[in-house]
N, CA, C and O atoms as CSV, one atom per row, in Angstrom:
chain,resi,resn,atom,element,x,y,z
A,1,UNK,N,N,139.526,102.208,222.382
A,1,UNK,CA,C,138.727,102.269,221.170
A,1,UNK,C,C,139.243,103.405,220.283
A,1,UNK,O,O,139.739,104.424,220.762
A,2,UNK,N,N,139.107,103.192,219.003
A,2,UNK,CA,C,139.512,104.213,218.048
A,2,UNK,C,C,138.319,105.072,217.677
A,2,UNK,O,O,137.186,104.594,217.619
A,3,UNK,N,N,138.580,106.313,217.433
A,3,UNK,CA,C,137.500,107.182,216.981
A,3,UNK,C,C,137.247,106.929,215.498
A,3,UNK,O,O,138.050,106.278,214.829
A,4,UNK,N,N,136.148,107.435,214.994
A,4,UNK,CA,C,135.783,107.235,213.589
A,4,UNK,C,C,136.788,107.917,212.665
A,4,UNK,O,O,137.108,107.394,211.598
A,5,UNK,N,N,137.285,109.080,213.074
A,5,UNK,CA,C,138.243,109.803,212.245
A,5,UNK,C,C,139.552,109.028,212.134
A,5,UNK,O,O,140.151,108.988,211.060
A,6,UNK,N,N,140.002,108.417,213.221
A,6,UNK,CA,C,141.228,107.632,213.195
A,6,UNK,C,C,141.073,106.433,212.267
A,6,UNK,O,O,141.998,106.105,211.523
A,7,UNK,N,N,139.930,105.785,212.300
A,7,UNK,CA,C,139.709,104.636,211.442
A,7,UNK,C,C,139.666,105.034,209.967
A,7,UNK,O,O,140.091,104.267,209.103
A,8,UNK,N,N,139.159,106.215,209.683
A,8,UNK,CA,C,139.099,106.673,208.294
A,8,UNK,C,C,140.491,107.034,207.788
A,8,UNK,O,O,140.826,106.706,206.649
A,9,UNK,N,N,141.311,107.698,208.598
A,9,UNK,CA,C,142.622,108.140,208.161
A,9,UNK,C,C,143.683,107.048,208.241
A,9,UNK,O,O,144.732,107.169,207.609
A,10,UNK,N,N,143.432,105.982,209.005
A,10,UNK,CA,C,144.419,104.928,209.177
A,10,UNK,C,C,144.809,104.245,207.861
A,10,UNK,O,O,146.003,104.069,207.618
A,11,UNK,N,N,143.869,103.856,207.006
A,11,UNK,CA,C,144.285,103.225,205.746
A,11,UNK,C,C,145.112,104.173,204.875
A,11,UNK,O,O,146.059,103.742,204.217
A,12,UNK,N,N,144.760,105.459,204.869
A,12,UNK,CA,C,145.527,106.404,204.067
A,12,UNK,C,C,146.943,106.545,204.592
A,12,UNK,O,O,147.893,106.620,203.813
A,13,UNK,N,N,147.093,106.583,205.931
A,13,UNK,CA,C,148.432,106.711,206.508
A,13,UNK,C,C,149.269,105.486,206.172
A,13,UNK,O,O,150.452,105.619,205.857
A,14,UNK,N,N,148.685,104.309,206.232
A,14,UNK,CA,C,149.412,103.097,205.856
A,14,UNK,C,C,149.806,103.107,204.395
A,14,UNK,O,O,150.918,102.713,204.043
A,15,UNK,N,N,148.890,103.560,203.536
A,15,UNK,CA,C,149.179,103.652,202.110
A,15,UNK,C,C,150.298,104.634,201.857
A,15,UNK,O,O,151.188,104.360,201.052
A,16,UNK,N,N,150.275,105.787,202.536
A,16,UNK,CA,C,151.316,106.792,202.346
A,16,UNK,C,C,152.675,106.261,202.791
A,16,UNK,O,O,153.684,106.512,202.133
A,17,UNK,N,N,152.708,105.534,203.897
A,17,UNK,CA,C,153.979,104.964,204.358
A,17,UNK,C,C,154.504,103.929,203.366
A,17,UNK,O,O,155.703,103.893,203.089
A,18,UNK,N,N,153.614,103.083,202.827
A,18,UNK,CA,C,154.042,102.079,201.848
A,18,UNK,C,C,154.572,102.749,200.590
A,18,UNK,O,O,155.590,102.322,200.044
A,19,UNK,N,N,153.895,103.792,200.122
A,19,UNK,CA,C,154.342,104.487,198.925
A,19,UNK,C,C,155.699,105.147,199.145
A,19,UNK,O,O,156.562,105.112,198.268
A,20,UNK,N,N,155.884,105.749,200.320
A,20,UNK,CA,C,157.159,106.404,200.625
A,20,UNK,C,C,158.282,105.380,200.668
A,20,UNK,O,O,159.387,105.657,200.200
A,21,UNK,N,N,158.018,104.198,201.223
A,21,UNK,CA,C,159.049,103.158,201.274
A,21,UNK,C,C,159.364,102.631,199.876
A,21,UNK,O,O,160.526,102.390,199.549
A,22,UNK,N,N,158.341,102.452,199.060
A,22,UNK,CA,C,158.548,101.892,197.728
A,22,UNK,C,C,159.260,102.862,196.801
A,22,UNK,O,O,160.051,102.448,195.953
A,23,UNK,N,N,158.989,104.123,196.954
A,23,UNK,CA,C,159.525,105.122,196.029
A,23,UNK,C,C,160.554,106.022,196.705
A,23,UNK,O,O,160.642,107.208,196.389
A,24,UNK,N,N,161.324,105.474,197.624
A,24,UNK,CA,C,162.273,106.286,198.373
A,24,UNK,C,C,163.344,106.885,197.458
A,24,UNK,O,O,163.701,108.053,197.616
A,25,UNK,N,N,163.860,106.106,196.509
A,25,UNK,CA,C,164.902,106.605,195.624
A,25,UNK,C,C,164.365,107.709,194.712
A,25,UNK,O,O,165.022,108.733,194.528
A,26,UNK,N,N,163.187,107.509,194.147
A,26,UNK,CA,C,162.598,108.519,193.272
A,26,UNK,C,C,162.278,109.792,194.050
A,26,UNK,O,O,162.492,110.899,193.556
A,27,UNK,N,N,161.767,109.628,195.267
A,27,UNK,CA,C,161.460,110.784,196.094
A,27,UNK,C,C,162.725,111.556,196.446
A,27,UNK,O,O,162.725,112.787,196.453
A,28,UNK,N,N,163.789,110.840,196.735
A,28,UNK,CA,C,165.070,111.495,197.035
A,28,UNK,C,C,165.574,112.269,195.825
A,28,UNK,O,O,166.056,113.392,195.970
A,29,UNK,N,N,165.470,111.691,194.645
A,29,UNK,CA,C,165.910,112.373,193.433
A,29,UNK,C,C,165.074,113.621,193.187
A,29,UNK,O,O,165.612,114.663,192.812
A,30,UNK,N,N,163.777,113.528,193.393
A,30,UNK,CA,C,162.908,114.687,193.192
A,30,UNK,C,C,163.249,115.797,194.180
A,30,UNK,O,O,163.314,116.966,193.798
A,31,UNK,N,N,163.466,115.446,195.437
A,31,UNK,CA,C,163.789,116.462,196.451
A,31,UNK,C,C,165.139,117.107,196.150
A,31,UNK,O,O,165.271,118.329,196.220
A,32,UNK,N,N,166.145,116.292,195.814
A,32,UNK,CA,C,167.461,116.846,195.499
A,32,UNK,C,C,167.426,117.703,194.236
A,32,UNK,O,O,168.123,118.715,194.155
A,33,UNK,N,N,166.626,117.310,193.257
A,33,UNK,CA,C,166.481,118.129,192.052
A,33,UNK,C,C,165.844,119.473,192.384
A,33,UNK,O,O,166.252,120.507,191.855
A,34,UNK,N,N,164.846,119.456,193.259
A,34,UNK,CA,C,164.221,120.712,193.679
A,34,UNK,C,C,165.188,121.614,194.419
A,34,UNK,O,O,165.212,122.824,194.193
A,35,UNK,N,N,165.983,121.032,195.299
A,35,UNK,CA,C,166.980,121.832,196.028
A,35,UNK,C,C,168.003,122.395,195.051
A,35,UNK,O,O,168.377,123.564,195.151
A,36,UNK,N,N,168.458,121.575,194.107
A,36,UNK,CA,C,169.428,122.052,193.124
A,36,UNK,C,C,168.828,123.147,192.250
A,36,UNK,O,O,169.524,124.086,191.865
A,37,UNK,N,N,167.543,123.033,191.935
A,37,UNK,CA,C,166.885,124.051,191.107
A,37,UNK,C,C,166.757,125.375,191.856
A,37,UNK,O,O,167.014,126.443,191.300
A,38,UNK,N,N,166.355,125.291,193.124
A,38,UNK,CA,C,166.092,126.513,193.874
A,38,UNK,C,C,167.359,127.152,194.440
A,38,UNK,O,O,167.448,128.377,194.524
A,39,UNK,N,N,168.335,126.337,194.828
A,39,UNK,CA,C,169.530,126.890,195.468
A,39,UNK,C,C,170.792,126.405,194.761
A,39,UNK,O,O,171.809,126.163,195.410
A,40,UNK,N,N,170.737,126.262,193.455
A,40,UNK,CA,C,171.848,125.702,192.700
A,40,UNK,C,C,173.125,126.514,192.772
A,40,UNK,O,O,174.212,125.949,192.894
A,41,UNK,N,N,173.011,127.840,192.699
A,41,UNK,CA,C,174.208,128.686,192.718
A,41,UNK,C,C,174.948,128.560,194.044
A,41,UNK,O,O,176.161,128.354,194.068
A,42,UNK,N,N,174.226,128.683,195.123
A,42,UNK,CA,C,174.858,128.600,196.439
A,42,UNK,C,C,175.345,127.188,196.724
A,42,UNK,O,O,176.416,126.994,197.298
A,43,UNK,N,N,174.558,126.214,196.323
A,43,UNK,CA,C,174.912,124.822,196.571
A,43,UNK,C,C,176.166,124.432,195.792
A,43,UNK,O,O,177.039,123.750,196.329
A,44,UNK,N,N,176.263,124.851,194.550
A,44,UNK,CA,C,177.426,124.507,193.733
A,44,UNK,C,C,178.687,125.162,194.282
A,44,UNK,O,O,179.753,124.547,194.285
A,45,UNK,N,N,178.575,126.388,194.740
A,45,UNK,CA,C,179.717,127.072,195.331
A,45,UNK,C,C,180.195,126.322,196.574
A,45,UNK,O,O,181.398,126.142,196.765
A,46,UNK,N,N,179.273,125.891,197.407
A,46,UNK,CA,C,179.625,125.160,198.624
A,46,UNK,C,C,180.247,123.803,198.292
A,46,UNK,O,O,181.249,123.417,198.895
A,47,UNK,N,N,179.659,123.081,197.340
A,47,UNK,CA,C,180.166,121.757,196.980
A,47,UNK,C,C,181.570,121.857,196.392
A,47,UNK,O,O,182.440,121.060,196.743
A,48,UNK,N,N,181.804,122.821,195.503
A,48,UNK,CA,C,183.139,122.962,194.928
A,48,UNK,C,C,184.161,123.368,195.982
A,48,UNK,O,O,185.315,122.944,195.919
A,49,UNK,N,N,183.753,124.179,196.945
A,49,UNK,CA,C,184.664,124.559,198.023
A,49,UNK,C,C,185.041,123.344,198.864
A,49,UNK,O,O,186.212,123.158,199.195
A,50,UNK,N,N,184.063,122.521,199.209
A,50,UNK,CA,C,184.328,121.327,200.011
A,50,UNK,C,C,185.212,120.350,199.234
A,50,UNK,O,O,186.136,119.771,199.805
A,51,UNK,N,N,184.940,120.158,197.940
A,51,UNK,CA,C,185.770,119.269,197.139
A,51,UNK,C,C,187.202,119.790,197.021
A,51,UNK,O,O,188.154,119.010,197.066
A,52,UNK,N,N,187.354,121.093,196.871
A,52,UNK,CA,C,188.688,121.684,196.791
A,52,UNK,C,C,189.455,121.456,198.091
A,52,UNK,O,O,190.639,121.119,198.061
A,53,UNK,N,N,188.793,121.638,199.224
A,53,UNK,CA,C,189.448,121.398,200.514
A,53,UNK,C,C,189.832,119.920,200.666
A,53,UNK,O,O,190.906,119.605,201.178
A,54,UNK,N,N,188.966,119.032,200.227
A,54,UNK,CA,C,189.260,117.604,200.304
A,54,UNK,C,C,190.476,117.240,199.452
A,54,UNK,O,O,191.335,116.473,199.885
A,55,UNK,N,N,190.543,117.786,198.252
A,55,UNK,CA,C,191.693,117.529,197.383
A,55,UNK,C,C,192.969,118.090,198.002
A,55,UNK,O,O,194.016,117.446,197.937
A,56,UNK,N,N,192.901,119.267,198.594
A,56,UNK,CA,C,194.084,119.852,199.238
A,56,UNK,C,C,194.576,118.992,200.397
A,56,UNK,O,O,195.781,118.794,200.559
A,57,UNK,N,N,193.648,118.482,201.201
A,57,UNK,CA,C,194.037,117.638,202.336
A,57,UNK,C,C,194.676,116.342,201.838
A,57,UNK,O,O,195.707,115.917,202.361
A,58,UNK,N,N,194.072,115.718,200.837
A,58,UNK,CA,C,194.645,114.488,200.293
A,58,UNK,C,C,196.018,114.744,199.661
A,58,UNK,O,O,196.933,113.934,199.810
A,59,UNK,N,N,196.154,115.852,198.970
A,59,UNK,CA,C,197.438,116.200,198.373
A,59,UNK,C,C,198.501,116.393,199.446
A,59,UNK,O,O,199.631,115.930,199.283
A,60,UNK,N,N,198.165,117.057,200.522
A,60,UNK,CA,C,199.102,117.257,201.622
A,60,UNK,C,C,199.500,115.925,202.256
A,60,UNK,O,O,200.670,115.708,202.571
A,61,UNK,N,N,198.522,115.031,202.443
A,61,UNK,CA,C,198.821,113.719,203.010
A,61,UNK,C,C,199.742,112.909,202.101
A,61,UNK,O,O,200.673,112.260,202.578
A,62,UNK,N,N,199.486,112.945,200.802
A,62,UNK,CA,C,200.353,112.231,199.868
A,62,UNK,C,C,201.762,112.833,199.869
A,62,UNK,O,O,202.749,112.098,199.866
A,63,UNK,N,N,201.856,114.151,199.874
A,63,UNK,CA,C,203.173,114.812,199.924
A,63,UNK,C,C,203.960,114.359,201.152
A,63,UNK,O,O,205.130,113.989,201.049
A,64,UNK,N,N,203.317,114.392,202.297
A,64,UNK,CA,C,204.006,113.986,203.529
A,64,UNK,C,C,204.362,112.506,203.492
A,64,UNK,O,O,205.442,112.126,203.944
A,65,UNK,N,N,203.492,111.677,202.974
A,65,UNK,CA,C,203.783,110.248,202.886
A,65,UNK,C,C,205.007,109.994,202.017
A,65,UNK,O,O,205.914,109.260,202.411
A,66,UNK,N,N,205.030,110.602,200.837
A,66,UNK,CA,C,206.159,110.368,199.930
A,66,UNK,C,C,207.459,110.971,200.463
A,66,UNK,O,O,208.537,110.423,200.231
A,67,UNK,N,N,207.363,112.087,201.171
A,67,UNK,CA,C,208.574,112.715,201.707
A,67,UNK,C,C,209.091,111.980,202.934
A,67,UNK,O,O,210.297,111.754,203.044
A,68,UNK,N,N,208.222,111.603,203.854
A,68,UNK,CA,C,208.663,111.022,205.126
A,68,UNK,C,C,208.853,109.511,205.056
A,68,UNK,O,O,209.872,108.995,205.514
A,69,UNK,N,N,207.894,108.805,204.493
A,69,UNK,CA,C,207.950,107.341,204.512
A,69,UNK,C,C,208.816,106.809,203.379
A,69,UNK,O,O,209.666,105.947,203.602
A,70,UNK,N,N,208.610,107.310,202.175
A,70,UNK,CA,C,209.350,106.811,201.023
A,70,UNK,C,C,210.760,107.405,200.986
A,70,UNK,O,O,211.690,106.764,200.497
A,71,UNK,N,N,210.918,108.622,201.499
A,71,UNK,CA,C,212.237,109.246,201.561
A,71,UNK,C,C,212.573,110.099,200.360
A,71,UNK,O,O,213.751,110.284,200.052
A,72,UNK,N,N,211.572,110.626,199.667
A,72,UNK,CA,C,211.829,111.507,198.534
A,72,UNK,C,C,212.041,112.937,199.024
A,72,UNK,O,O,211.658,113.292,200.139
A,73,UNK,N,N,212.662,113.754,198.164
A,73,UNK,CA,C,212.795,115.171,198.498
A,73,UNK,C,C,211.432,115.846,198.345
A,73,UNK,O,O,210.482,115.256,197.831
A,74,UNK,N,N,211.362,117.098,198.804
A,74,UNK,CA,C,210.082,117.817,198.757
A,74,UNK,C,C,209.600,117.968,197.314
A,74,UNK,O,O,208.423,117.754,197.026
A,75,UNK,N,N,210.509,118.338,196.409
A,75,UNK,CA,C,210.132,118.530,195.006
A,75,UNK,C,C,209.721,117.202,194.371
A,75,UNK,O,O,208.720,117.143,193.657
A,76,UNK,N,N,210.484,116.136,194.623
A,76,UNK,CA,C,210.141,114.832,194.066
A,76,UNK,C,C,208.796,114.340,194.595
A,76,UNK,O,O,208.016,113.744,193.853
A,77,UNK,N,N,208.524,114.588,195.876
A,77,UNK,CA,C,207.250,114.178,196.458
A,77,UNK,C,C,206.081,114.895,195.791
A,77,UNK,O,O,205.030,114.291,195.574
A,78,UNK,N,N,206.252,116.178,195.462
A,78,UNK,CA,C,205.183,116.921,194.772
A,78,UNK,C,C,204.932,116.365,193.377
A,78,UNK,O,O,203.784,116.247,192.948
A,79,UNK,N,N,206.009,116.022,192.667
A,79,UNK,CA,C,205.855,115.467,191.314
A,79,UNK,C,C,205.170,114.099,191.376
A,79,UNK,O,O,204.255,113.828,190.599
A,80,UNK,N,N,205.606,113.251,192.286
A,80,UNK,CA,C,205.000,111.923,192.423
A,80,UNK,C,C,203.537,112.055,192.854
A,80,UNK,O,O,202.693,111.284,192.399
A,81,UNK,N,N,203.230,113.010,193.715
A,81,UNK,CA,C,201.847,113.246,194.141
A,81,UNK,C,C,200.990,113.676,192.961
A,81,UNK,O,O,199.846,113.241,192.829
A,82,UNK,N,N,201.543,114.535,192.097
A,82,UNK,CA,C,200.783,114.991,190.928
A,82,UNK,C,C,200.464,113.820,190.005
A,82,UNK,O,O,199.335,113.686,189.534
A,83,UNK,N,N,201.458,112.972,189.746
A,83,UNK,CA,C,201.206,111.817,188.878
A,83,UNK,C,C,200.280,110.802,189.537
A,83,UNK,O,O,199.483,110.155,188.858
A,84,UNK,N,N,200.382,110.660,190.847
A,84,UNK,CA,C,199.476,109.757,191.557
A,84,UNK,C,C,198.038,110.266,191.456
A,84,UNK,O,O,197.115,109.495,191.194
A,85,UNK,N,N,197.859,111.570,191.665
A,85,UNK,CA,C,196.521,112.151,191.540
A,85,UNK,C,C,195.962,112.016,190.140
A,85,UNK,O,O,194.775,111.738,189.967
A,86,UNK,N,N,196.814,112.210,189.129
A,86,UNK,CA,C,196.382,112.078,187.746
A,86,UNK,C,C,195.965,110.638,187.447
A,86,UNK,O,O,194.974,110.405,186.755
A,87,UNK,N,N,196.727,109.673,187.970
A,87,UNK,CA,C,196.402,108.262,187.771
A,87,UNK,C,C,195.090,107.909,188.456
A,87,UNK,O,O,194.262,107.202,187.882
A,88,UNK,N,N,194.895,108.390,189.669
A,88,UNK,CA,C,193.636,108.141,190.379
A,88,UNK,C,C,192.467,108.763,189.620
A,88,UNK,O,O,191.401,108.158,189.510
A,89,UNK,N,N,192.670,109.974,189.097
A,89,UNK,CA,C,191.627,110.651,188.323
A,89,UNK,C,C,191.265,109.846,187.079
A,89,UNK,O,O,190.084,109.689,186.768
A,90,UNK,N,N,192.267,109.334,186.364
A,90,UNK,CA,C,191.998,108.526,185.172
A,90,UNK,C,C,191.272,107.231,185.536
A,90,UNK,O,O,190.342,106.825,184.839
A,91,UNK,N,N,191.690,106.588,186.617
A,91,UNK,CA,C,191.054,105.350,187.062
A,91,UNK,C,C,189.588,105.586,187.417
A,91,UNK,O,O,188.711,104.851,186.963
A,92,UNK,N,N,189.321,106.603,188.223
A,92,UNK,CA,C,187.941,106.895,188.613
A,92,UNK,C,C,187.108,107.359,187.424
A,92,UNK,O,O,185.930,107.017,187.318
A,93,UNK,N,N,187.711,108.131,186.536
A,93,UNK,CA,C,186.995,108.583,185.345
A,93,UNK,C,C,186.610,107.434,184.437
A,93,UNK,O,O,185.503,107.406,183.899
A,94,UNK,N,N,187.531,106.471,184.261
A,94,UNK,CA,C,187.259,105.304,183.422
A,94,UNK,C,C,186.112,104.489,183.998
A,94,UNK,O,O,185.174,104.134,183.283
A,95,UNK,N,N,186.188,104.191,185.292
A,95,UNK,CA,C,185.135,103.387,185.907
A,95,UNK,C,C,183.813,104.159,185.995
A,95,UNK,O,O,182.740,103.570,185.861
A,96,UNK,N,N,183.890,105.453,186.217
A,96,UNK,CA,C,182.670,106.259,186.218
A,96,UNK,C,C,182.018,106.296,184.850
A,96,UNK,O,O,180.795,106.214,184.740
A,97,UNK,N,N,182.829,106.419,183.801
A,97,UNK,CA,C,182.283,106.436,182.435
A,97,UNK,C,C,181.643,105.094,182.091
A,97,UNK,O,O,180.595,105.055,181.446
A,98,UNK,N,N,182.268,103.990,182.518
A,98,UNK,CA,C,181.672,102.678,182.277
A,98,UNK,C,C,180.349,102.531,183.002
A,98,UNK,O,O,179.390,101.995,182.448
A,99,UNK,N,N,180.292,103.006,184.245
A,99,UNK,CA,C,179.057,102.911,185.033
A,99,UNK,C,C,177.951,103.752,184.389
A,99,UNK,O,O,176.809,103.305,184.282
A,100,UNK,N,N,178.292,104.955,183.968
A,100,UNK,CA,C,177.304,105.823,183.320
A,100,UNK,C,C,176.819,105.198,182.015
A,100,UNK,O,O,175.627,105.236,181.709
A,101,UNK,N,N,177.748,104.620,181.244
A,101,UNK,CA,C,177.356,103.976,179.993
A,101,UNK,C,C,176.399,102.817,180.244
A,101,UNK,O,O,175.419,102.654,179.517
A,102,UNK,N,N,176.676,102.010,181.271
A,102,UNK,CA,C,175.799,100.890,181.605
A,102,UNK,C,C,174.417,101.386,182.024
A,102,UNK,O,O,173.401,100.839,181.595
A,103,UNK,N,N,174.382,102.421,182.862
A,103,UNK,CA,C,173.095,102.970,183.295
A,103,UNK,C,C,172.309,103.540,182.123
A,103,UNK,O,O,171.095,103.353,182.043
A,104,UNK,N,N,172.990,104.235,181.208
A,104,UNK,CA,C,172.304,104.793,180.044
A,104,UNK,C,C,171.799,103.694,179.119
A,104,UNK,O,O,170.717,103.827,178.546
A,105,UNK,N,N,172.556,102.614,178.962
A,105,UNK,CA,C,172.086,101.507,178.133
A,105,UNK,C,C,170.839,100.856,178.736
A,105,UNK,O,O,169.896,100.526,178.017
A,106,UNK,N,N,170.841,100.674,180.062
A,106,UNK,CA,C,169.661,100.105,180.719
A,106,UNK,C,C,168.460,101.032,180.589
A,106,UNK,O,O,167.346,100.582,180.321
A,107,UNK,N,N,168.690,102.323,180.780
A,107,UNK,CA,C,167.591,103.284,180.670
A,107,UNK,C,C,167.056,103.323,179.240
A,107,UNK,O,O,165.844,103.391,179.033
A,108,UNK,N,N,167.947,103.280,178.256
A,108,UNK,CA,C,167.513,103.286,176.869
A,108,UNK,C,C,166.706,102.037,176.546
A,108,UNK,O,O,165.680,102.120,175.872
A,109,UNK,N,N,167.165,100.869,177.027
A,109,UNK,CA,C,166.444,99.623,176.762
A,109,UNK,C,C,165.060,99.650,177.407
A,109,UNK,O,O,164.080,99.219,176.799
A,110,UNK,N,N,164.981,100.157,178.641
A,110,UNK,CA,C,163.687,100.239,179.318
A,110,UNK,C,C,162.765,101.228,178.608
A,110,UNK,O,O,161.578,100.957,178.432
A,111,UNK,N,N,163.312,102.376,178.198
A,111,UNK,CA,C,162.497,103.370,177.499
A,111,UNK,C,C,162.030,102.837,176.146
A,111,UNK,O,O,160.888,103.068,175.747
A,112,UNK,N,N,162.900,102.134,175.449
A,112,UNK,CA,C,162.525,101.570,174.154
A,112,UNK,C,C,161.413,100.545,174.310
A,112,UNK,O,O,160.467,100.524,173.522
A,113,UNK,N,N,161.524,99.697,175.323
A,113,UNK,CA,C,160.491,98.695,175.566
A,113,UNK,C,C,159.162,99.363,175.908
A,113,UNK,O,O,158.110,98.962,175.412
A,114,UNK,N,N,159.222,100.387,176.764
A,114,UNK,CA,C,157.984,101.102,177.121
A,114,UNK,C,C,157.363,101.778,175.908
A,114,UNK,O,O,156.146,101.748,175.727
A,115,UNK,N,N,158.207,102.389,175.076
A,115,UNK,CA,C,157.686,103.084,173.896
A,115,UNK,C,C,157.052,102.109,172.913
A,115,UNK,O,O,156.008,102.406,172.331
A,116,UNK,N,N,157.672,100.948,172.721
A,116,UNK,CA,C,157.071,99.984,171.794
A,116,UNK,C,C,155.762,99.440,172.334
A,116,UNK,O,O,154.825,99.212,171.569
A,117,UNK,N,N,155.681,99.227,173.654
A,117,UNK,CA,C,154.417,98.793,174.246
A,117,UNK,C,C,153.363,99.882,174.135
A,117,UNK,O,O,152.198,99.604,173.849
A,118,UNK,N,N,153.778,101.126,174.363
A,118,UNK,CA,C,152.828,102.236,174.330
A,118,UNK,C,C,152.373,102.529,172.908
A,118,UNK,O,O,151.229,102.928,172.689
A,119,UNK,N,N,153.267,102.331,171.937
A,119,UNK,CA,C,152.907,102.624,170.545
A,119,UNK,C,C,151.804,101.699,170.047
A,119,UNK,O,O,151.049,102.069,169.148
A,120,UNK,N,N,151.701,100.514,170.612
A,120,UNK,CA,C,150.654,99.578,170.194
A,120,UNK,C,C,149.305,99.892,170.833
A,120,UNK,O,O,148.277,99.365,170.407
A,121,UNK,N,N,149.305,100.751,171.858
A,121,UNK,CA,C,148.056,101.096,172.527
A,121,UNK,C,C,147.265,102.086,171.670
A,121,UNK,O,O,147.823,102.687,170.752
A,122,UNK,N,N,145.967,102.264,171.959
A,122,UNK,CA,C,145.159,103.221,171.175
A,122,UNK,C,C,145.703,104.651,171.241
A,122,UNK,O,O,145.677,105.368,170.241
A,123,UNK,N,N,146.192,105.067,172.401
A,123,UNK,CA,C,146.759,106.416,172.492
A,123,UNK,C,C,148.001,106.551,171.623
A,123,UNK,O,O,148.206,107.578,170.975
A,124,UNK,N,N,148.821,105.519,171.612
A,124,UNK,CA,C,150.028,105.555,170.796
A,124,UNK,C,C,149.707,105.613,169.320
A,124,UNK,O,O,150.372,106.324,168.566
A,125,UNK,N,N,148.703,104.880,168.899
A,125,UNK,CA,C,148.305,104.911,167.490
A,125,UNK,C,C,147.789,106.299,167.126
A,125,UNK,O,O,148.106,106.813,166.053
A,126,UNK,N,N,146.997,106.910,168.006
A,126,UNK,CA,C,146.498,108.265,167.749
A,126,UNK,C,C,147.656,109.249,167.670
A,126,UNK,O,O,147.672,110.128,166.808
A,127,UNK,N,N,148.628,109.100,168.574
A,127,UNK,CA,C,149.775,110.001,168.579
A,127,UNK,C,C,150.584,109.868,167.291
A,127,UNK,O,O,151.032,110.868,166.729
A,128,UNK,N,N,150.769,108.639,166.828
A,128,UNK,CA,C,151.541,108.445,165.599
A,128,UNK,C,C,150.818,109.046,164.387
A,128,UNK,O,O,151.467,109.507,163.448
A,129,UNK,N,N,149.489,109.042,164.402
A,129,UNK,CA,C,148.743,109.636,163.293
A,129,UNK,C,C,148.831,111.164,163.312
A,129,UNK,O,O,148.837,111.802,162.259
A,130,UNK,N,N,148.897,111.738,164.496
A,130,UNK,CA,C,148.865,113.196,164.630
A,130,UNK,C,C,150.203,113.777,165.107
A,130,UNK,O,O,150.227,114.882,165.649
A,131,UNK,N,N,151.295,113.067,164.919
A,131,UNK,CA,C,152.565,113.494,165.498
A,131,UNK,C,C,153.079,114.806,164.912
A,131,UNK,O,O,153.695,115.588,165.635
A,132,UNK,N,N,152.847,115.073,163.633
A,132,UNK,CA,C,153.362,116.302,163.042
A,132,UNK,C,C,152.601,117.521,163.563
A,132,UNK,O,O,153.192,118.581,163.771
A,133,UNK,N,N,151.305,117.374,163.772
A,133,UNK,CA,C,150.534,118.471,164.347
A,133,UNK,C,C,150.968,118.732,165.787
A,133,UNK,O,O,151.120,119.881,166.200
A,134,UNK,N,N,151.162,117.666,166.536
A,134,UNK,CA,C,151.594,117.826,167.926
A,134,UNK,C,C,152.993,118.428,168.011
A,134,UNK,O,O,153.252,119.289,168.852
A,135,UNK,N,N,153.896,117.975,167.138
A,135,UNK,CA,C,155.258,118.507,167.125
A,135,UNK,C,C,155.271,119.976,166.749
A,135,UNK,O,O,156.007,120.758,167.351
A,136,UNK,N,N,154.470,120.368,165.761
A,136,UNK,CA,C,154.419,121.782,165.394
A,136,UNK,C,C,153.813,122.618,166.518
A,136,UNK,O,O,154.207,123.769,166.706
A,137,UNK,N,N,152.868,122.062,167.262
A,137,UNK,CA,C,152.315,122.775,168.409
A,137,UNK,C,C,153.334,122.959,169.510
A,137,UNK,O,O,153.403,124.029,170.116
A,138,UNK,N,N,154.127,121.938,169.782
A,138,UNK,CA,C,155.158,122.043,170.808
A,138,UNK,C,C,156.214,123.056,170.395
A,138,UNK,O,O,156.660,123.854,171.219
A,139,UNK,N,N,156.619,123.035,169.134
A,139,UNK,CA,C,157.599,124.015,168.650
A,139,UNK,C,C,157.017,125.416,168.730
A,139,UNK,O,O,157.713,126.356,169.115
A,140,UNK,N,N,155.749,125.564,168.371
A,140,UNK,CA,C,155.107,126.876,168.475
A,140,UNK,C,C,155.056,127.391,169.900
A,140,UNK,O,O,155.307,128.572,170.142
A,141,UNK,N,N,154.733,126.518,170.851
A,141,UNK,CA,C,154.734,126.921,172.260
A,141,UNK,C,C,156.128,127.312,172.730
A,141,UNK,O,O,156.286,128.275,173.480
A,142,UNK,N,N,157.143,126.566,172.290
A,142,UNK,CA,C,158.517,126.886,172.687
A,142,UNK,C,C,158.943,128.238,172.132
A,142,UNK,O,O,159.586,129.022,172.828
A,143,UNK,N,N,158.590,128.510,170.895
A,143,UNK,CA,C,158.933,129.800,170.296
A,143,UNK,C,C,158.190,130.924,171.000
A,143,UNK,O,O,158.769,131.975,171.276
A,144,UNK,N,N,156.915,130.712,171.292
A,144,UNK,CA,C,156.125,131.735,171.996
A,144,UNK,C,C,156.693,131.983,173.384
A,144,UNK,O,O,156.770,133.129,173.827
A,145,UNK,N,N,157.091,130.923,174.072
A,145,UNK,CA,C,157.685,131.083,175.400
A,145,UNK,C,C,159.016,131.796,175.325
A,145,UNK,O,O,159.318,132.649,176.160
A,146,UNK,N,N,159.826,131.445,174.315
A,146,UNK,CA,C,161.162,132.024,174.174
A,146,UNK,C,C,161.068,133.534,173.887
A,146,UNK,O,O,161.806,134.327,174.471
A,147,UNK,N,N,160.169,133.916,172.997
A,147,UNK,CA,C,160.058,135.333,172.629
A,147,UNK,C,C,159.115,136.095,173.527
A,147,UNK,O,O,158.979,137.308,173.372
A,148,UNK,N,N,158.454,135.432,174.464
A,148,UNK,CA,C,157.631,136.095,175.452
A,148,UNK,C,C,156.310,136.623,174.909
A,148,UNK,O,O,155.854,137.688,175.323
A,149,UNK,N,N,155.687,135.886,173.979
A,149,UNK,CA,C,154.398,136.334,173.433
A,149,UNK,C,C,153.314,136.153,174.435
A,149,UNK,O,O,152.158,136.474,174.158
């Protein structure tokens, strides 16, 4: 038999598990943003160090491949490795820029749709009537925060 306390907390535990499963990506982004905010300096130093080591290892592997397998001299292998790395960088940069552009277009379309739906609501109509007062208040708060009033 279950106790009364278990029966009361059981629906909440199920709800919490469902919410965590549904919002796993958003929760991960929030947690990573918090870690980056609190430990950004140390984290960035560590990440750049790891990336630098990874690039060095890949560069060494390419150098050895071009020197031993292809039969180039040491100097020629370094030059070919540099151009290979530059080509890979351009390829990844191009595809990364396309992916970012697609994501930004989707986000903009979703935000635009939400804003147009929200603007038709009573709150949106009130906001549009009072937008200059609200904007001046936000600017005033930013100035007060910046100058430490």
